[in-house]
Structures are given as C-alpha cells and as structure tokens.
C-alpha positions in Angstrom: -68.8 -8.3 -91.9 -70.6 -10.0 -89.0 -72.9 -8.4 -86.5 -70.0 -8.1 -84.1 -68.0 -6.1 -86.6 -65.4 -8.7 -87.2 -64.6 -9.9 -90.8 -66.3 -13.2 -91.6 -63.0 -15.1 -92.0 -61.9 -14.0 -88.5 -65.3 -15.0 -87.0 -65.1 -18.4 -88.7 -61.6 -18.9 -87.4 -62.6 -17.9 -83.9 -65.6 -20.3 -84.0 -63.4 -23.2 -85.2 -60.9 -22.4 -82.4 -63.7 -22.5 -79.9 -64.9 -25.8 -81.2 -61.4 -27.3 -81.0 -61.0 -26.1 -77.4 -64.4 -27.5 -76.5 -63.5 -30.9 -78.0 -60.2 -31.0 -76.2 -61.9 -30.1 -72.9 -64.5 -32.9 -73.5 -61.8 -35.5 -74.3 -59.8 -34.6 -71.2 -62.9 -34.6 -68.9 -64.2 -37.9 -70.4 -60.8 -39.5 -69.9 -60.9 -38.5 -66.2 -64.5 -39.6 -65.7 -63.9 -42.9 -67.4 -61.0 -43.6 -65.0 -63.1 -42.7 -62.0 -66.5 -44.2 -62.9 -66.0 -46.4 -66.0 -67.2 -45.9 -69.6 -70.9 -46.1 -68.5 -70.6 -42.8 -66.5 -73.4 -40.3 -67.2 -72.4 -38.0 -70.1 -73.9 -35.1 -68.1 -71.1 -35.5 -65.6 -68.5 -35.3 -68.5 -70.1 -32.1 -69.9 -70.2 -30.5 -66.5 -66.6 -31.3 -65.8 -65.6 -29.9 -69.2 -67.6 -26.7 -68.5 -69.8 -27.1 -71.6 -73.5 -27.8 -72.3 -75.0 -31.1 -73.4 -75.7 -29.7 -76.8 -71.9 -29.0 -77.3 -71.1 -32.6 -76.2 -73.6 -34.1 -78.6 -72.4 -31.9 -81.5 -69.0 -33.3 -81.1 -69.9 -36.9 -80.1 -73.4 -37.9 -81.1 -73.2 -41.3 -79.3 -71.4 -42.7 -76.3 -69.4 -45.0 -78.6 -68.2 -42.0 -80.6 -66.9 -40.4 -77.3 -65.2 -43.6 -76.1 -63.4 -44.1 -79.4 -62.4 -40.4 -79.5 -61.0 -40.6 -76.0 -59.1 -43.8 -76.9 -57.6 -42.3 -80.0 -56.7 -39.0 -78.2 -54.9 -40.9 -75.4 -53.0 -43.0 -77.9 -51.9 -39.8 -79.7 -50.8 -38.2 -76.4 -48.8 -41.4 -75.6 -47.2 -41.5 -79.0 -46.2 -37.8 -79.0 -44.7 -38.1 -75.5 -42.0 -40.6 -76.7 -39.9 -38.3 -78.9 -40.3 -35.5 -76.3 -39.0 -37.7 -73.5 -36.1 -38.9 -75.7 -35.1 -35.3 -76.5 -35.4 -34.0 -72.9 -34.0 -36.9 -70.9 -30.2 -37.6 -70.5 -30.6 -41.4 -70.5 -32.5 -43.2 -73.3 -33.3 -46.0 -70.9 -34.8 -43.4 -68.4 -36.8 -42.0 -71.3 -38.0 -45.5 -72.1 -39.0 -46.1 -68.5 -40.9 -42.8 -68.3 -42.7 -43.6 -71.5 -43.6 -47.1 -70.3 -45.1 -45.4 -67.2 -47.3 -43.3 -69.5 -48.1 -46.4 -71.6 -49.2 -48.3 -68.4 -51.4 -45.3 -67.4 -53.0 -45.6 -70.8 -53.5 -49.3 -70.5 -55.0 -49.0 -67.1 -57.3 -46.1 -68.0 -58.8 -47.8 -71.1 -60.4 -50.4 -68.8 -63.9 -51.0 -70.0 -63.2 -50.1 -73.7 -63.3 -53.7 -74.8 -66.9 -54.0 -73.4 -68.0 -50.7 -75.1 -66.6 -51.6 -78.5 -67.1 -55.3 -79.2 -63.8 -57.2 -80.0 -65.4 -58.9 -83.0 -66.4 -55.6 -84.6 -64.6 -53.8 -87.4 -64.4 -50.7 -85.2 -62.4 -52.6 -82.6 -60.1 -54.0 -85.2 -59.5 -50.5 -86.6 -58.7 -49.2 -83.1 -56.3 -52.0 -82.4 -54.5 -51.3 -85.7 -54.3 -47.6 -84.9 -52.9 -48.4 -81.5 -50.1 -50.5 -82.9 -49.4 -48.2 -85.9 -48.9 -45.2 -83.5 -47.3 -46.8 -80.5 -45.1 -49.5 -81.9 -42.7 -47.2 -83.8 -42.4 -45.1 -80.6 -41.4 -48.1 -78.5 -39.0 -49.1 -81.2 -37.4 -45.7 -81.3 -36.9 -45.6 -77.5 -35.7 -49.1 -77.3 -33.2 -48.6 -80.2 -31.9 -45.5 -78.5 -31.4 -47.4 -75.2 -29.6 -50.2 -77.1 -27.4 -47.8 -78.9 -26.5 -46.1 -75.6 -25.5 -49.5 -74.2 -28.3 -49.2 -71.6 -30.6 -52.1 -72.8 -30.2 -55.7 -73.9 -30.1 -56.1 -77.7 -32.4 -59.1 -77.9 -35.7 -57.4 -76.9 -38.2 -56.7 -79.6 -40.6 -53.6 -79.3 -43.7 -55.7 -79.9 -42.8 -58.3 -77.3 -42.1 -55.6 -74.8 -45.4 -53.9 -75.4 -47.3 -57.2 -75.5 -45.6 -58.3 -72.2 -46.5 -55.1 -70.5 -50.0 -55.2 -71.8 -50.4 -58.8 -70.5 -49.1 -57.7 -67.0 -51.7 -54.9 -66.9 -54.7 -57.3 -67.4 -56.5 -57.4 -64.1 -60.2 -57.9 -64.9 -61.2 -58.2 -61.3 -59.1 -55.3 -60.0 -57.5 -57.5 -57.4 -56.0 -55.2 -54.7 -53.3 -57.9 -54.1 -51.9 -57.4 -57.6 -49.8 -54.5 -58.7 -48.8 -54.6 -62.4 -46.3 -51.8 -62.0 -44.2 -53.8 -59.5 -43.8 -56.6 -62.1 -43.2 -54.1 -64.9 -40.3 -52.7 -62.8 -38.9 -56.2 -62.5 -39.3 -56.7 -66.3 -37.4 -53.4 -66.9 -34.7 -54.4 -64.6 -34.4 -57.6 -66.6 -33.8 -55.8 -69.9 -31.6 -53.0 -68.6 -28.0 -53.6 -69.5 -25.7 -53.6 -66.4 -23.2 -50.8 -66.4 -19.6 -52.0 -66.8 -17.0 -50.5 -64.6 
C-alpha cells in the first residue's frame, strides 16, 4: 500500500497516466508555440502553455532537440492516423484525400525550422525523413487508390510524386506574402481529379 491508501499497482498506473497526459500536453503546446514563434522559442513558454513546470518538461525532453524531434514524430503520427479515419467517415474518397492533403500541408507548414534544428547531414535527420515516408506514404497510397477505384481520380498519379509535389509547393523559405501554396495545391488537385461523366 502507498501513503495515500491506494495499492501500489494502482498508484503506479496513475503516475504513468499522469506522465502520458503531461507529455501530450507538452507536445501540443510545443507544436503551437513552434508555429507562432519558431523552434527557438523559449521552452518556459511551452511549459507555461502546457500548464506544467520546467522540471516536468526536462524530465520528458532533456534537450530542445529532443522536444523538436518528438513534436515532429507526434505530428507525423497524427497525420498518418487521420487518413483512415477520413476515408471511413467521408462519402467521397477524393474528398477524404483532399481533406488529408489539407492536414499534410498544415504539417509541412508547421515544421518550418526543423531542418535548421536537426542538421540535414545528420543521421537523426535521415531517420526522421525515413519515419516520415514510412508513416505517410502508405496513407497517401491508400487514399489515392480509393479515389482511383471510385473513379474520382486519374490512374496515372503515384503517391510519392503527389507528396513530393505538394512538399515542393510548400517550400517558401522567405515566407513571401505574395505566395500561397494552398492555391497552387488546389490547382494540382483539380488536375488529378477525374471529371464526372454524365
């Protein structure tokens, strides 16, 4: 028994659940702060937004790089998990693909600054890129295949080229206000959508 009167196994489970909740809050807060202020934002701001102390933040993420990588992986997982859900809950597979691409673009835009935080020539960057492709490419393929099968998309589009094309359209290092990648992505999607036959 513990001093609170709870069995030790219950107390341990409660502690683990609290730790998981704290980690999720930190990842969500860090994602928001990175979008607003970049990856160099003060970690104190992230802890405050998550409603946890600095000690809790450092227990989960001893370094800034640990936090950045965790946020990246968390956002990839969220994007990956959204694909099957959209496909199951949307009447049109192409509409599900379009909604998923909106989430994918959100992810690409919000990861601005990651390349500077994790050097592109490092093994860590390579591992993240592999994780990114391993998790998201099958989702893009599933959505695209469903749209093709429903007769809503052209049959000659490969998932990798679609993701790569969208990624290239999202590259805007100088954040030029005259450039809106989403408008061009809409045009790209119009190009791959199969016209309905009467």
